C-alpha positions, 0 to 999 in steps of 0.5 A: 215881422213874421206873423207867427213868431213876431220876429223881425225879418228886416228893417227897411228905410224909405229913401227920403226923410219923411213920416210914413202915413199909410202902408198896404200889402197886395193881395198876392203878397208880392208887393207892399206900398208906402205912402208918406206925409210928404206925398211920396209913394214907394213900392216894395218887393216882399221877396226881395225885402227892399224898396223897388220903385218910387213916385216923388212929387216936386211939391210938398204937403200932399199927404198920402191919405189912402192906398189900395191894391186891386184884388188881382194885385195889378193896380195900385190906387192912392188918394192925396188931398183930393186927387186919386192916382192909379198905377199899373204894376209894373209901369205900363201905359196908363189905363185912364188919364183925366185932367187935374185941377191941382195936379202935382208933377211927379217923377216916376222911377218904376211906374207910369205917372197917371193924371189924378182925378181931382173933381169926381164930378164936381167943380172943386177938388174933393178930399178923399179919406179912404179908398178900396176896390170892389171885389171884381176890381172893376171899380174904385170906392172912395170916402170923401169930405163931402159925406159921400161914398163915390163909386168910380169906374176905371176910366175915372167916371163916377157911376154911383154915389151913396150918402150916409148922412152928411159927416165926412166918410173917413174909413171904408172896409169891404167884407171878404166875400165882397157883399158888404161895405162898411163906412165909418164917418167923422160923427162916429157912426158906422153904416153898412151897405149891400154890394153890388146894389148899394142898398143900406143895411144898417147904421150904428 
């Protein structure tokens, strides 16, 4: 839809019959990403108004829970039931690659496939509900079933963890100026944190 008129520009269909679960636009407006209930991830071109690439898992039931583009629109991150995958757009050599405990093989038509981060410093795979990049694009922030907010560098290493209070961290949002992080959890609470130092600001 056009934002000002709400007029339909074009109707697109993903290549496989599946439930669309997540959508995201790149900050530069060139790309959109589609994540499905079956674990498929598609890249679309805004200018061409078409799907231009896909990553198709051989397994099923790997819901794409979150999609996030980096601020410079050169990276796409996706969480799929405990795994975090990172792609560079378009497909070029992987920026980081870590072993996965429960990796699901995927066939890439456009992107390079990277090994997912499944443990985030733990022995068990950790379910990730939401993802976003820091404003400088140097870190990923992940909200998890462990009730924590994980800060990962782009080598996949956890460098900091915030713990709002035990409930699942299911939603994340960063203020436009990059100075505040909001986290929503499964208990219905919203916590505010100051960036980059991670100091708690408020909870309500």
